[in-house]
Backbone as numpy.savetxt, mean C-alpha at the origin, in Angstrom:
# Nx Ny Nz CAx CAy CAz Cx Cy Cz
-18.88 -42.76 -26.06 -18.62 -41.90 -27.21 -17.14 -42.01 -27.59
-16.84 -42.03 -28.88 -15.43 -42.12 -29.30 -14.70 -40.85 -28.97
-13.44 -41.02 -28.57 -12.63 -39.86 -28.20 -12.25 -39.06 -29.44
-12.20 -37.75 -29.30 -11.82 -36.89 -30.40 -10.35 -37.09 -30.73
-10.08 -37.20 -32.02 -8.71 -37.42 -32.48 -8.14 -36.10 -32.96
-6.98 -35.74 -32.47 -6.36 -34.48 -32.87 -5.93 -34.54 -34.33
-6.12 -33.45 -35.02 -5.75 -33.37 -36.43 -4.23 -33.22 -36.53
-3.52 -34.16 -37.13 -2.06 -34.05 -37.20 -1.59 -32.89 -38.05
-2.46 -32.39 -38.96 -2.08 -31.28 -39.82 -2.39 -29.92 -39.20
-3.06 -29.93 -38.04 -3.41 -28.66 -37.41 -2.16 -27.98 -36.87
-2.07 -26.68 -37.07 -0.93 -25.91 -36.60 -1.00 -25.73 -35.08
0.10 -25.94 -34.37 0.08 -25.72 -32.91 -0.17 -24.27 -32.58
-0.89 -24.06 -31.49 -1.18 -22.69 -31.07 0.09 -22.00 -30.59
0.23 -20.77 -31.04 1.40 -19.98 -30.66 1.21 -19.43 -29.26
2.22 -19.55 -28.40 2.10 -18.95 -27.05 1.81 -17.46 -27.15
1.03 -16.99 -26.17 0.61 -15.59 -26.20 1.79 -14.64 -26.19
2.86 -15.02 -25.49 4.02 -14.14 -25.41 4.80 -14.02 -26.70
4.52 -14.91 -27.68 5.23 -14.88 -28.95 4.43 -14.23 -30.06
3.33 -13.57 -29.72 2.55 -12.84 -30.73 3.41 -11.72 -31.29
3.48 -11.57 -32.61 4.35 -10.53 -33.20 3.98 -9.13 -32.71
4.98 -8.40 -32.28 4.78 -7.02 -31.84 4.33 -6.86 -30.41
3.98 -7.97 -29.72 3.47 -7.84 -28.37 4.55 -7.37 -27.40
5.76 -7.91 -27.53 6.83 -7.50 -26.63 7.21 -6.04 -26.84
7.22 -5.63 -28.11 7.51 -4.22 -28.40 6.46 -3.31 -27.80
5.20 -3.72 -27.93 4.11 -2.93 -27.36 4.21 -2.87 -25.85
4.58 -4.00 -25.23 4.73 -4.02 -23.77 5.87 -3.11 -23.32
6.97 -3.13 -24.06 8.11 -2.26 -23.71 7.74 -0.78 -23.85
7.00 -0.45 -24.91 6.56 0.94 -25.08 5.61 1.36 -23.97
4.76 0.45 -23.54 3.82 0.77 -22.46 4.56 1.00 -21.15
5.55 0.13 -20.85 6.33 0.30 -19.63 7.15 1.58 -19.68
7.69 1.91 -20.87 8.44 3.15 -21.00 7.53 4.36 -20.78
6.31 4.27 -21.28 5.34 5.36 -21.09 5.03 5.57 -19.61
5.01 4.47 -18.85 4.69 4.57 -17.43 5.87 5.05 -16.59
7.06 4.52 -16.88 8.17 4.70 -15.95 9.24 5.69 -16.43
9.26 6.02 -17.71 10.26 6.96 -18.19 10.12 8.34 -17.55
8.90 8.87 -17.39 8.79 10.17 -16.69 9.33 10.13 -15.26
9.14 8.99 -14.58 9.68 8.87 -13.23 11.21 8.89 -13.26
11.78 8.19 -14.25 13.23 8.21 -14.39 13.77 9.59 -14.68
13.05 10.35 -15.49 13.47 11.73 -15.79 13.41 12.57 -14.53
12.35 12.40 -13.74 12.23 13.16 -12.48 13.40 12.86 -11.56
13.74 11.58 -11.41 14.84 11.21 -10.52 16.17 11.76 -11.05
16.37 11.69 -12.36 17.62 12.17 -12.93 17.79 13.68 -12.72
16.73 14.43 -12.95 16.84 15.88 -12.83 16.80 16.37 -11.39
16.55 15.46 -10.45 16.68 15.86 -9.05 18.15 16.07 -8.67
19.07 15.55 -9.50 20.50 15.74 -9.29 21.08 16.85 -10.18
20.20 17.64 -10.77 20.65 18.73 -11.64 21.20 19.88 -10.80
22.33 20.40 -11.19 22.95 21.49 -10.43 22.27 22.82 -10.66
21.62 22.98 -11.81 20.99 24.26 -12.13 19.60 24.39 -11.55
19.06 25.60 -11.60 17.73 25.87 -11.07 16.63 25.58 -12.08
16.96 25.57 -13.37 15.98 25.27 -14.41 15.82 23.75 -14.49
14.56 23.30 -14.43 14.30 21.87 -14.27 14.82 21.06 -15.45
14.48 21.44 -16.66 14.77 20.62 -17.83 16.04 21.05 -18.57
16.90 21.79 -17.93 18.18 22.18 -18.55 19.29 21.62 -17.68
19.97 20.58 -18.16 21.02 19.92 -17.37 22.29 20.75 -17.39
22.76 21.11 -16.21 23.99 21.90 -16.10 25.10 21.19 -15.35
24.82 20.02 -14.81 25.84 19.28 -14.08 25.23 18.49 -12.94
26.02 17.53 -12.45 25.55 16.66 -11.36 25.78 17.34 -10.02
24.77 17.27 -9.15 24.89 17.86 -7.82 23.85 17.26 -6.90
24.20 17.16 -5.62 23.24 16.72 -4.60 22.82 17.88 -3.70
23.04 19.09 -4.20 22.74 20.28 -3.38 21.26 20.39 -3.07
20.41 19.94 -4.00 18.98 20.07 -3.76 18.51 19.14 -2.65
19.15 18.00 -2.49 18.80 17.10 -1.38 19.23 17.72 -0.06
20.39 18.38 -0.05 20.81 19.09 1.17 19.84 20.22 1.50
19.34 20.89 0.46 18.39 21.97 0.68 17.07 21.44 1.22
16.66 20.28 0.72 15.42 19.65 1.21 15.55 19.29 2.68
16.70 18.70 3.05 16.90 18.30 4.44 16.96 19.52 5.36
17.49 20.63 4.86 17.61 21.83 5.68 16.31 22.62 5.76
15.32 22.28 4.95 14.03 23.00 4.93 13.18 22.54 6.11
12.90 23.43 7.04 12.13 23.06 8.24 10.68 22.71 7.90
10.10 23.35 6.89 8.72 23.04 6.50 8.62 21.64 5.94
9.60 21.24 5.13 9.59 19.89 4.58 9.78 18.86 5.69
10.68 19.15 6.62 10.87 18.22 7.74 9.60 18.08 8.56
8.89 19.19 8.78 7.64 19.14 9.54 6.59 18.33 8.80
6.49 18.54 7.47 5.52 17.77 6.68 5.88 16.29 6.67
7.18 15.97 6.57 7.61 14.56 6.59 7.32 13.92 7.95
7.52 14.69 9.03 7.21 14.17 10.36 5.71 13.89 10.50
4.88 14.79 9.96 3.43 14.56 9.98 3.06 13.31 9.21
3.69 13.13 8.05 3.41 11.94 7.24 3.78 10.67 8.00
4.92 10.68 8.67 5.34 9.50 9.43 4.42 9.23 10.60
4.02 10.29 11.32 3.12 10.12 12.46 1.79 9.54 12.00
1.24 10.11 10.93 -0.04 9.63 10.41 0.09 8.20 9.90
1.14 7.92 9.11 1.28 6.59 8.52 1.49 5.51 9.57
2.34 5.77 10.55 2.60 4.77 11.59 1.36 4.54 12.45
0.71 5.62 12.88 -0.48 5.48 13.72 -1.61 4.78 12.97
-1.87 5.23 11.74 -2.93 4.62 10.94 -2.63 3.17 10.63
-1.36 2.86 10.38 -0.98 1.48 10.07 -1.22 0.56 11.26
-0.83 1.00 12.46 -1.01 0.16 13.65 -2.49 -0.08 13.91
-3.29 0.99 13.89 -4.73 0.84 14.17 -5.41 0.01 13.09
-5.11 0.31 11.82 -5.75 -0.41 10.73 -5.36 -1.88 10.73
-4.10 -2.19 11.05 -3.66 -3.59 11.05 -4.33 -4.38 12.16
-4.46 -3.77 13.34 -5.14 -4.44 14.45 -6.60 -4.70 14.09
-7.28 -3.67 13.57 -8.69 -3.84 13.19 -8.84 -4.88 12.07
-7.95 -4.85 11.09 -8.02 -5.80 9.99 -7.76 -7.23 10.46
-6.83 -7.39 11.40 -6.55 -8.73 11.93 -7.75 -9.29 12.67
-8.38 -8.47 13.50 -9.56 -8.92 14.22 -10.70 -9.25 13.26
-10.88 -8.42 12.24 -11.94 -8.67 11.27 -11.67 -9.94 10.48
-10.42 -10.16 10.09 -10.07 -11.37 9.34 -10.28 -12.62 10.19
-9.92 -12.55 11.47 -10.14 -13.70 12.36 -11.62 -13.98 12.52
-12.42 -12.93 12.65 -13.87 -13.12 12.82 -14.49 -13.74 11.57
-14.05 -13.32 10.39 -14.65 -13.82 9.15 -14.10 -15.20 8.77
-12.83 -15.46 9.05 -12.23 -16.73 8.65 -12.36 -17.82 9.70
-12.42 -17.44 10.97 -12.47 -18.43 12.04 -13.75 -18.35 12.87
-14.60 -17.39 12.55 -15.81 -17.21 13.35 -17.00 -18.03 12.92
-16.84 -18.87 11.88 -17.96 -19.66 11.41 -18.96 -18.80 10.64
-20.07 -19.42 10.29 -21.12 -18.71 9.57 -21.99 -17.92 10.55
-22.28 -16.70 10.20 -23.19 -15.87 11.00 -23.93 -14.93 10.07
-25.03 -14.41 10.56 -25.85 -13.54 9.74 -25.10 -12.24 9.42
-25.10 -11.89 8.16 -24.44 -10.67 7.74 -22.97 -10.83 7.45
-22.49 -12.06 7.33 -21.06 -12.29 7.08 -20.65 -11.72 5.72
-21.46 -11.98 4.70 -21.16 -11.46 3.37 -21.22 -9.94 3.33
-22.22 -9.39 4.03 -22.35 -7.93 4.06 -21.16 -7.29 4.79
-20.67 -7.95 5.83 -19.52 -7.44 6.57 -18.27 -7.42 5.69
-18.08 -8.51 4.94 -16.93 -8.56 4.03 -17.04 -7.46 2.96
-18.24 -7.27 2.43 -18.43 -6.22 1.44 -18.21 -4.84 2.00
-18.63 -4.63 3.26 -18.45 -3.32 3.89 -16.98 -3.01 4.12
-16.20 -4.02 4.52 -14.77 -3.82 4.73 -14.07 -3.53 3.40
-14.50 -4.20 2.34 -13.86 -4.03 1.03 -14.36 -2.80 0.28
-15.38 -2.13 0.79 -16.00 -1.03 0.05 -15.03 0.10 -0.31
-14.13 0.53 0.60 -13.21 1.62 0.22 -12.30 1.29 -0.96
-12.11 0.01 -1.27 -11.30 -0.37 -2.42 -12.02 -0.09 -3.73
-13.36 -0.10 -3.70 -14.16 0.06 -4.92 -14.69 1.47 -5.09
-14.86 2.20 -4.00 -15.39 3.55 -4.08 -14.30 4.51 -4.55
-14.58 5.41 -5.49 -13.55 6.40 -5.89 -13.05 7.19 -4.69
-11.77 7.49 -4.69 -11.15 8.13 -3.53 -11.74 9.50 -3.26
-12.13 10.22 -4.30 -12.70 11.54 -4.10 -14.04 11.45 -3.39
-14.79 10.37 -3.64 -16.07 10.16 -2.94 -15.82 9.92 -1.46
-14.83 9.09 -1.15 -14.47 8.85 0.25 -14.02 10.14 0.92
-13.25 10.95 0.21 -12.76 12.21 0.77 -13.91 13.15 1.09
-14.84 13.30 0.16 -15.98 14.19 0.39 -16.85 13.67 1.53
-17.06 12.35 1.57 -17.87 11.78 2.64 -17.24 12.01 4.01
-15.94 11.84 4.11 -15.25 12.09 5.38 -15.30 13.57 5.75
-15.13 14.44 4.76 -15.20 15.87 5.03 -16.57 16.27 5.55
-17.63 15.74 4.93 -18.99 16.03 5.38 -19.22 15.48 6.78
-18.69 14.29 7.04 -18.86 13.68 8.37 -18.17 14.51 9.45
-16.93 14.90 9.21 -16.21 15.70 10.19 -16.89 17.05 10.42
-17.41 17.65 9.35 -18.09 18.94 9.48 -19.40 18.80 10.24
-20.14 17.71 9.97 -21.44 17.51 10.63 -21.28 17.23 12.12
-20.29 16.39 12.45 -20.09 16.02 13.85 -19.35 17.12 14.61
-18.62 17.94 13.90 -17.86 19.01 14.54 -16.51 18.56 15.04
-15.93 17.53 14.40 -14.61 17.03 14.79 -13.55 17.87 14.11
-12.69 18.49 14.89 -11.60 19.28 14.35 -10.36 19.01 15.19
-9.72 17.88 14.90 -8.59 17.42 15.69 -7.25 17.70 15.01
-7.27 18.48 13.94 -6.03 18.75 13.23 -5.48 17.50 12.58
-4.34 17.05 13.04 -3.73 15.84 12.50 -4.56 14.60 12.83
-5.38 14.68 13.89 -6.24 13.55 14.24 -7.26 13.24 13.17
-7.78 14.28 12.49 -8.72 14.05 11.38 -8.06 13.23 10.27
-6.82 13.56 9.98 -6.10 12.83 8.93 -5.88 11.37 9.34
-5.55 11.15 10.60 -5.31 9.79 11.09 -6.60 8.97 10.99
-7.72 9.54 11.41 -8.99 8.83 11.34 -9.33 8.48 9.89
-9.12 9.44 8.99 -9.41 9.21 7.58 -8.50 8.12 7.01
-7.22 8.13 7.37 -6.29 7.14 6.84 -6.60 5.75 7.39
-7.02 5.66 8.64 -7.41 4.36 9.18 -8.58 3.79 8.39
-9.52 4.66 7.99 -10.71 4.22 7.28 -10.36 3.52 5.98
-9.46 4.11 5.17 -9.18 3.50 3.88 -7.97 2.57 3.91
-7.25 2.50 5.03 -6.13 1.56 5.14 -6.58 0.17 5.60
-7.70 0.09 6.29 -8.17 -1.20 6.80 -8.33 -2.23 5.68
-8.99 -1.92 4.55 -9.11 -2.94 3.49 -7.77 -3.41 2.94
-6.80 -2.51 2.82 -5.50 -2.89 2.29 -4.76 -3.82 3.25
-4.97 -3.65 4.55 -4.38 -4.57 5.52 -5.17 -5.86 5.63
-6.49 -5.76 5.40 -7.37 -6.91 5.58 -7.12 -7.99 4.53
-6.90 -7.59 3.29 -6.81 -8.57 2.20 -5.66 -9.57 2.38
-4.42 -9.14 2.60 -3.35 -10.14 2.77 -3.49 -10.95 4.05
-4.06 -10.35 5.11 -4.24 -11.10 6.36 -5.29 -12.19 6.17
-6.38 -11.85 5.53 -7.43 -12.84 5.27 -6.94 -13.94 4.34
-6.18 -13.56 3.32 -5.64 -14.56 2.40 -4.69 -15.52 3.13
-3.89 -14.98 4.04 -2.99 -15.81 4.82 -3.77 -16.76 5.73
-4.84 -16.27 6.35 -5.65 -17.11 7.23 -6.30 -18.26 6.46
-6.84 -17.95 5.29 -7.51 -18.99 4.52 -6.55 -20.03 3.99
-5.27 -19.67 3.82 -4.28 -20.62 3.33 -3.58 -21.39 4.43
-3.87 -21.08 5.69 -3.20 -21.74 6.81 -3.82 -23.11 7.10
-2.98 -24.05 7.48 -3.43 -25.37 7.91 -3.91 -25.27 9.36
-5.13 -25.70 9.61 -5.71 -25.58 10.96 -5.33 -26.76 11.85
-4.54 -27.71 11.35 -4.23 -28.89 12.16 -3.42 -28.52 13.39
-2.51 -27.54 13.28 -1.72 -27.14 14.44 -2.60 -26.48 15.50
-3.56 -25.69 15.08 -4.48 -25.08 16.06 -5.32 -26.15 16.74
-5.77 -27.13 15.97 -6.54 -28.22 16.57 -5.70 -29.04 17.53
-4.43 -29.27 17.17 -3.53 -30.00 18.07 -3.29 -29.22 19.36
-3.21 -27.90 19.25 -3.02 -27.09 20.45 -4.21 -27.21 21.39
-5.41 -27.21 20.83 -6.60 -27.37 21.69 -6.67 -28.77 22.27
-6.23 -29.76 21.50 -6.23 -31.13 22.02 -5.27 -31.28 23.20
-4.25 -30.41 23.24 -3.28 -30.43 24.34 -3.70 -29.49 25.47
-4.99 -29.13 25.49 -5.61 -28.36 26.58 -5.10 -26.92 26.65
-4.69 -26.37 25.54 -4.32 -24.96 25.51 -5.59 -24.13 25.41
-5.60 -22.98 26.07 -6.76 -22.10 26.00 -6.80 -21.41 24.63
-7.93 -20.75 24.34 -8.06 -20.05 23.06 -7.00 -18.95 22.93
-6.73 -18.24 24.02 -5.73 -17.18 23.97 -4.34 -17.75 23.74
-4.01 -18.86 24.41 -2.69 -19.48 24.21 -2.55 -20.01 22.79
-3.62 -20.58 22.25 -3.57 -21.07 20.87 -3.35 -19.93 19.90
-4.03 -18.83 20.14 -3.86 -17.68 19.25 -2.46 -17.09 19.38
-1.97 -16.93 20.61 -0.68 -16.27 20.84 0.49 -17.12 20.41
0.42 -18.43 20.62 1.57 -19.29 20.38 1.52 -20.04 19.05
0.34 -20.15 18.45 0.22 -20.92 17.21 -0.30 -20.06 16.07
-1.49 -19.48 16.23 -2.13 -18.76 15.12 -1.36 -17.50 14.75
-1.02 -16.68 15.73 -0.36 -15.41 15.43 1.01 -15.57 14.78
1.88 -16.49 15.25 3.16 -16.66 14.53 2.98 -17.11 13.09
2.00 -17.99 12.85 1.74 -18.42 11.47 1.14 -17.30 10.64
0.38 -16.43 11.28 -0.30 -15.34 10.58 0.60 -14.13 10.38
1.73 -14.08 11.07 2.56 -12.88 11.08 3.01 -12.41 9.70
3.39 -13.30 8.74 3.73 -12.79 7.40 2.61 -12.00 6.75
1.37 -12.46 6.92 0.23 -11.71 6.39 0.01 -10.40 7.11
0.22 -10.40 8.43 0.07 -9.16 9.20 1.13 -8.14 8.78
2.38 -8.59 8.64 3.44 -7.68 8.21 3.18 -7.15 6.80
2.71 -8.03 5.92 2.41 -7.59 4.56 1.30 -6.54 4.55
0.24 -6.78 5.32 -0.85 -5.81 5.40 -0.40 -4.49 6.01
0.47 -4.57 7.01 0.97 -3.34 7.64 1.82 -2.53 6.68
2.72 -3.19 5.95 3.57 -2.47 5.01 2.77 -1.86 3.87
1.77 -2.59 3.39 0.92 -2.06 2.33 0.13 -0.85 2.82
-0.38 -0.92 4.04 -1.10 0.21 4.62 -0.19 1.42 4.80
1.04 1.17 5.23 2.00 2.27 5.43 2.27 3.00 4.12
2.48 2.25 3.03 2.76 2.87 1.73 1.55 3.67 1.26
0.36 3.09 1.39 -0.86 3.78 0.95 -1.05 5.07 1.75
-0.79 5.03 3.04 -0.96 6.21 3.88 0.08 7.28 3.56
1.33 6.86 3.37 2.39 7.83 3.06 2.15 8.55 1.75
1.58 7.84 0.77 1.42 8.41 -0.57 0.08 9.09 -0.79
-0.82 9.03 0.17 -2.17 9.57 -0.07 -2.12 11.09 -0.18
-2.91 11.60 -1.12 -2.98 13.04 -1.34 -4.41 13.57 -1.29
-5.33 12.94 -2.03 -6.67 13.49 -2.21 -7.41 13.58 -0.88
-7.48 12.48 -0.14 -8.22 12.47 1.12 -7.55 13.38 2.13
-6.23 13.36 2.17 -5.51 14.22 3.12 -5.76 15.69 2.82
-5.76 16.05 1.55 -5.99 17.44 1.17 -7.37 17.91 1.60
-8.35 17.01 1.56 -9.73 17.38 1.88 -9.97 17.52 3.38
-9.34 16.66 4.19 -9.69 16.61 5.61 -8.66 17.26 6.52
-7.46 17.55 5.99 -6.40 18.10 6.84 -6.75 19.51 7.29
-6.53 19.77 8.57 -6.73 21.10 9.11 -5.41 21.81 9.32
-5.44 22.80 10.17 -4.21 23.56 10.46 -3.19 22.64 11.14
-1.97 22.66 10.63 -0.92 21.82 11.19 -0.97 20.39 10.74
-1.86 20.06 9.80 -1.99 18.68 9.34 -1.43 18.45 7.96
-0.52 19.31 7.51 0.06 19.17 6.18 1.02 17.99 6.14
0.78 17.06 5.24 1.68 15.93 5.05 2.58 16.19 3.85
3.52 15.29 3.61 4.50 15.50 2.56 3.87 15.57 1.17
2.96 14.67 0.78 2.33 14.82 -0.55 1.60 16.14 -0.71
0.91 16.61 0.33 0.21 17.89 0.24 1.20 19.03 0.12
2.33 18.95 0.82 3.34 19.99 0.73 3.98 20.01 -0.66
4.19 18.83 -1.24 4.73 18.77 -2.60 3.77 19.45 -3.57
2.48 19.24 -3.39 1.49 19.88 -4.25 1.56 21.40 -4.13
1.73 21.90 -2.91 1.84 23.35 -2.72 3.11 23.89 -3.37
4.18 23.10 -3.39 5.42 23.53 -4.05 5.24 23.57 -5.57
4.51 22.59 -6.11 4.30 22.54 -7.56 3.49 23.73 -8.04
2.56 24.20 -7.23 1.73 25.34 -7.63 2.58 26.60 -7.82
3.73 26.66 -7.19 4.63 27.79 -7.37 5.63 27.56 -8.50
5.63 26.37 -9.08 6.54 26.06 -10.17 7.40 24.86 -9.83
7.65 24.04 -10.82 8.46 22.83 -10.61 9.93 23.20 -10.59
10.61 22.81 -9.54 12.04 23.08 -9.36 12.75 21.77 -9.05
14.07 21.74 -9.16 14.81 20.53 -8.76 14.55 20.14 -7.30
14.19 21.11 -6.47 13.87 20.79 -5.08 12.62 19.92 -5.01
11.63 20.23 -5.85 10.43 19.39 -5.91 10.80 17.98 -6.38
11.67 17.90 -7.37 12.12 16.58 -7.84 12.82 15.80 -6.73
13.62 16.48 -5.92 14.35 15.81 -4.84 13.39 15.27 -3.79
12.39 16.08 -3.40 11.40 15.61 -2.42 10.62 14.43 -2.97
10.20 14.52 -4.23 9.45 13.43 -4.85 10.29 12.16 -4.94
11.57 12.31 -5.22 12.45 11.15 -5.31 12.59 10.46 -3.95
12.71 11.25 -2.90 12.81 10.67 -1.56 11.55 9.88 -1.22
10.38 10.46 -1.54 9.12 9.77 -1.29 9.01 8.51 -2.14
9.52 8.58 -3.37 9.51 7.42 -4.25 10.39 6.31 -3.70
11.56 6.66 -3.19 12.47 5.65 -2.63 11.85 4.96 -1.42
11.19 5.72 -0.57 10.51 5.13 0.59 9.46 4.12 0.14
8.69 4.49 -0.86 7.64 3.60 -1.37 8.25 2.33 -1.97
9.34 2.48 -2.73 9.98 1.32 -3.35 10.53 0.38 -2.29
11.13 0.94 -1.25 11.67 0.10 -0.17 10.57 -0.70 0.50
9.43 -0.04 0.78 8.33 -0.74 1.45 7.71 -1.79 0.55
7.54 -1.48 -0.73 6.97 -2.46 -1.66 7.90 -3.65 -1.84
9.21 -3.40 -1.88 10.18 -4.48 -1.98 10.13 -5.37 -0.74
10.04 -4.75 0.43 9.92 -5.52 1.67 8.62 -6.33 1.67
7.55 -5.74 1.15 6.27 -6.44 1.04 6.41 -7.68 0.14
7.16 -7.54 -0.96 7.35 -8.67 -1.86 8.14 -9.79 -1.19
9.17 -9.43 -0.44 9.98 -10.45 0.24 9.17 -11.17 1.32
8.27 -10.43 1.98 7.48 -11.05 3.04 6.43 -11.99 2.48
5.82 -11.62 1.35 4.69 -12.39 0.82 5.10 -13.49 -0.15
6.34 -13.48 -0.65 6.72 -14.50 -1.62 6.82 -15.85 -0.94
6.54 -16.89 -1.69 6.61 -18.23 -1.16 8.06 -18.72 -1.16
8.48 -19.23 -0.03 9.85 -19.75 0.09 9.92 -21.15 -0.53
10.99 -21.44 -1.26 11.12 -22.79 -1.85 11.22 -23.83 -0.77
10.58 -24.95 -1.04 10.60 -26.04 -0.08 12.01 -26.63 0.06
12.39 -26.92 1.29 13.71 -27.51 1.53 13.71 -29.00 1.14
14.78 -29.40 0.50 14.91 -30.79 0.12 15.29 -31.64 1.32
14.68 -32.77 1.41 14.99 -33.70 2.50 15.73 -34.88 1.92
16.75 -35.29 2.60 17.54 -36.44 2.13 17.05 -37.69 2.81
């Protein structure tokens, strides 16, 4: 068949980024998303007690937050829950990723992958109600332990995805060479697979930590006495009225999330290849 000849009079297609008004629309959309956050951060340094009336720059509200024993207790609970849930979820996700990526074909492999990914697709309120019903039916009342169990449940998929992606992108030739050199399966995993997999493990752990620290709906539903985390405490403060102290607590939580997401980006980004002479 004769090859199609391009029409020399046809106008070249305009790149999508050069569509008239698209950049303006994108800027307005980003401003709609992030401008309220910027206002919150700015007014956390307001010297006055009225939230939206600027009276001067001050860091007194941050000092008040640090001196508040209830906020410190809620922050400690959030850290305990986030660290514990992150460690357990990352270990479970790593084992699951190894089984699915290196375990060969087995019956129910697709169903297992779907089951692990299910919390990503199910609305969070449904997961919260299901966990609440489960804890009530079984009679589990562990206080902060209920929150940890719940956070492990929905953190596993967030840790699983980057670990599995890292495993599927890894070259298996080094693992095969290790076995050819009579290394045991455990030695191959410890000395070859795990070091290569570590960027994915760290990325999954940091993502799980951020998700756990910021969770509100599930924690509010399953937390018992003494299980108040920082997002739940912020909600209780808002019910009494928004103050610069609420803005200061929210800003601190925002900074923690930004730091972890930035670290996640540095861990997962591809390093440029070194030039060889």
